[in-house]
VODRENTI-510184 format. One record per residue: z negated, x, y negated of N, C-alpha, C in turn. Coordinates in steps of 0.2 Angstrom, whole numbers, padded with zeros to 4 digits, always signed. Atoms other than C-alpha are relative to their C-alpha. Example, Ala and Ser with C-alpha at 12.3 -4.5 7.8 and 13.67 -1.06 7.14 Angstrom:
2
+0000+0004+0006-0039+0062+0022+0000+0004-0006/+0001-0004+0006-0036+0068+0005-0003-0004-0005/
END
This chain:
128
-0004-0009+0001+0057-0107+0024-0003+0006+0006/+0004-0006-0005+0054-0093+0038-0003+0003-0004/+0005-0002+0000+0038-0086+0037+0004+0009+0006/-0001-0007+0001+0041-0067+0042-0006+0003+0002/+0006-0006+0000+0027-0055+0049+0001+0007+0005/+0000-0008+0000+0028-0035+0049-0007+0001+0003/+0004-0003-0002+0019-0026+0060-0002+0009+0003/+0000-0008+0000+0014-0008+0059-0005+0003+0004/+0000-0001-0008+0006-0010+0079-0008+0003-0002/+0004-0005+0000-0011-0004+0069-0006-0007+0008/+0007+0001-0006-0029-0007+0080-0002-0008-0005/+0002+0007+0004-0035-0020+0063+0004-0004+0000/-0001+0003-0001-0023-0030+0065+0002-0008+0006/-0001+0008-0005-0021-0043+0081-0009-0004+0000/+0005+0003+0001-0040-0043+0079-0001-0003-0008/+0001+0002+0007-0042-0046+0061+0003-0006-0003/-0005+0005+0002-0028-0059+0062+0005+0001-0008/-0004+0001+0008-0017-0052+0047+0004+0005+0004/-0004-0004-0001+0000-0045+0047-0001+0007-0005/+0000-0006+0006+0004-0029+0037+0004+0001-0006/-0002+0001+0005+0017-0037+0030+0002-0009+0000/+0000+0008-0001+0023-0057+0027+0007-0001-0006/-0003+0001+0005+0038-0062+0019+0003-0008+0002/-0006+0003+0004+0045-0077+0012+0004-0001-0003/-0006+0001+0003+0063-0082+0008+0000+0006-0002/-0002-0007+0003+0065-0068-0004-0005+0003-0003/+0005-0005+0002+0047-0062-0006-0005+0004+0006/+0004-0002-0006+0036-0050+0003-0005+0002-0002/+0010-0002+0004+0017-0045+0002-0001+0003+0004/+0005-0005-0002+0011-0030+0008-0004+0000+0000/+0010-0001-0001-0008-0028+0013-0001+0005-0001/+0004-0009+0003-0019-0016+0007+0003+0003+0005/-0002-0005-0002-0011-0001+0014-0004+0008-0003/+0002-0007-0001-0021+0017+0017+0006+0004+0002/-0006-0006-0003-0015+0036+0022-0005+0000+0009/+0003+0000-0007-0025+0030+0040+0003+0004+0005/-0004-0003-0009-0021+0040+0056-0003-0007+0004/+0002+0003-0006-0024+0033+0073-0010-0001+0001/+0006+0001+0002-0044+0036+0071+0001-0004-0005/+0005+0006+0007-0046+0025+0053-0002+0006-0002/+0001-0005+0006-0047+0042+0044+0005+0006-0002/-0004-0004+0003-0038+0050+0030+0005+0006+0005/-0002-0007+0001-0025+0060+0032+0002+0004-0002/-0001-0002+0005-0024+0068+0016-0007+0003-0002/+0007+0000+0000-0045+0069+0017+0000+0003-0007/+0004-0005+0005-0052+0074+0000+0007+0000-0009/-0005-0004+0005-0034+0074-0009+0003-0009+0000/-0003+0005+0001-0031+0055-0019+0005+0003-0003/-0007-0001+0002-0014+0059-0025+0003-0001+0007/-0004+0002-0008-0008+0061-0007+0001-0001+0002/+0000+0010-0002-0017+0044+0000+0006-0002-0003/-0004+0003+0004-0007+0039-0014+0007-0001+0004/-0005-0003-0003+0008+0046-0007+0004-0004+0006/-0001+0005-0007+0006+0042+0009-0003-0006+0002/+0002+0006-0004+0000+0024+0010+0004-0002-0005/-0007+0004+0005+0015+0019-0003+0008+0004+0007/-0006-0001-0007+0026+0028+0012+0002-0005+0004/+0005+0005-0009+0015+0015+0025+0007-0006-0004/-0004+0007+0005+0020+0001+0010+0010+0000+0003/-0007+0000+0001+0039+0006+0009+0003-0001+0007/-0005-0004-0008+0042+0009+0030-0001-0011+0000/+0002+0005+0000+0034-0012+0031+0007-0001-0004/-0005+0002+0004+0046-0015+0017+0007+0001+0003/-0008-0004-0003+0063-0008+0023+0000-0003+0006/+0001+0002-0007+0057-0015+0041+0005-0009-0002/-0002+0007+0000+0056-0032+0034+0006-0001-0007/-0008+0002+0006+0074-0030+0021-0002+0001-0007/+0001-0003+0002+0066-0024+0007+0000+0007-0002/+0000-0007+0002+0066-0009-0005-0008+0001-0001/+0003-0003+0008+0057+0001-0019+0002-0002-0006/-0002+0001+0007+0066-0005-0030+0001-0007+0003/+0001+0007-0002+0062-0023-0023-0008-0001-0006/+0009-0002+0001+0043-0021-0030+0001-0001-0007/+0000+0005+0005+0038-0033-0044-0008+0003-0003/+0009-0001+0000+0015-0029-0041+0001+0005+0003/+0004-0007-0004+0008-0014-0033-0007-0003-0005/+0008+0002+0002-0011-0015-0033-0005+0007+0001/-0002-0006-0002-0019+0001-0030-0010+0000-0004/+0008+0000+0000-0040+0002-0026-0002+0008+0001/+0000-0008-0004-0047+0019-0026-0009+0000-0003/+0009-0001-0002-0068+0024-0024-0002+0004-0008/+0003-0005+0003-0068+0037-0039+0005+0000-0004/-0005-0001+0007-0060+0036-0057-0002+0008-0002/-0003-0005-0002-0061+0053-0056+0007+0001+0002/-0005+0002-0005-0047+0051-0047+0007-0002-0002/-0005+0005+0005-0037+0038-0061+0005+0003+0001/-0007+0000+0002-0023+0051-0066+0002+0004+0006/+0000-0002-0002-0022+0057-0050+0004-0001+0003/-0004+0006-0003-0016+0041-0043+0005-0003-0004/-0007+0005+0005-0006+0035-0058+0005+0006+0000/-0003-0001-0002+0003+0049-0055+0006+0005+0005/-0003+0001-0007+0007+0049-0039+0004-0006-0001/-0002+0011+0003+0012+0028-0045+0006+0003-0002/-0008-0003+0003+0026+0037-0056+0004+0002+0002/-0006-0004-0005+0032+0049-0045+0007-0007+0001/-0005+0005-0002+0039+0032-0037+0002-0005-0002/+0001+0009+0006+0039+0018-0048+0002+0002-0008/-0001-0002+0004+0044+0026-0063+0007-0003-0004/-0010+0006+0001+0063+0017-0066+0000-0006+0001/+0002+0003+0000+0055+0004-0056-0002-0005-0004/+0005+0005+0007+0041-0002-0069-0002-0005+0003/+0005+0006-0002+0030-0016-0057-0004-0002-0007/+0007+0002+0000+0017-0024-0063-0005+0001+0003/+0005-0008-0007+0002-0012-0058-0007-0003-0003/+0006+0003+0000-0016-0015-0057-0003+0006+0006/+0002-0002-0006-0028-0003-0051-0008+0001-0002/+0007+0004+0002-0046-0006-0050-0006+0008+0005/+0007-0005-0004-0062+0006-0046-0005-0006+0004/+0002+0008-0006-0072-0002-0028-0007+0007+0001/+0006-0007-0006-0088+0006-0019+0003+0004+0003/-0003-0003-0009-0081+0012-0005+0009-0006+0002/-0008+0007-0006-0064+0006+0006-0004+0003+0008/+0004+0001-0007-0068+0004+0027-0001+0008+0000/+0002-0006-0004-0070+0023+0030-0002+0007-0007/+0002-0003+0007-0078+0036+0017+0005+0005-0002/-0004-0004+0005-0063+0050+0017+0007-0006-0001/-0007+0001+0004-0051+0037+0012-0002-0001-0006/+0004+0000+0008-0052+0036-0008+0005-0004+0000/-0006+0005+0004-0035+0023-0010+0003-0005+0003/+0000+0007-0002-0029+0010-0005+0004-0004-0006/-0001+0001+0004-0015+0001-0011+0003-0006+0003/-0002+0006+0001-0005-0018-0011+0006+0002-0003/-0007-0002+0004+0014-0020-0015+0004-0008+0002/-0001+0008+0000+0020-0038-0019+0008+0003-0002/-0007-0005+0003+0042-0036-0020+0003-0009+0000/-0007+0004-0002+0057-0048-0021+0005+0001-0002/-0007+0000+0005+0073-0051-0023+0003-0002-0004/-0003+0003+0006+0084-0054-0036+0002+0004-0008/
END
């Protein structure tokens, strides 16, 4: 099977040896995605819901480039740094996935790579 690599052009991909997304056959896996700007800091500091929406927008662009859509998403993983943000993040997730209803996991973590980042998401998709 052919393996396709999708790059966002982000500064860590080449150095870290990873891709924004990997496609094999009818499946696509999108790496951990935040709302970080070119400087690595959040574009929506202090707003977990906005960070969630923006991170899923980045993931959706990677899916689109790979020939997938949000409708193909079968699993999401969301990492948050503060349990108090869970309701806002769940709401933002629900805005996008209300009718798609993928399997979903949310985990509270100690921190992400930058203190301004409150949310990171991963997306798995499959056609069919």
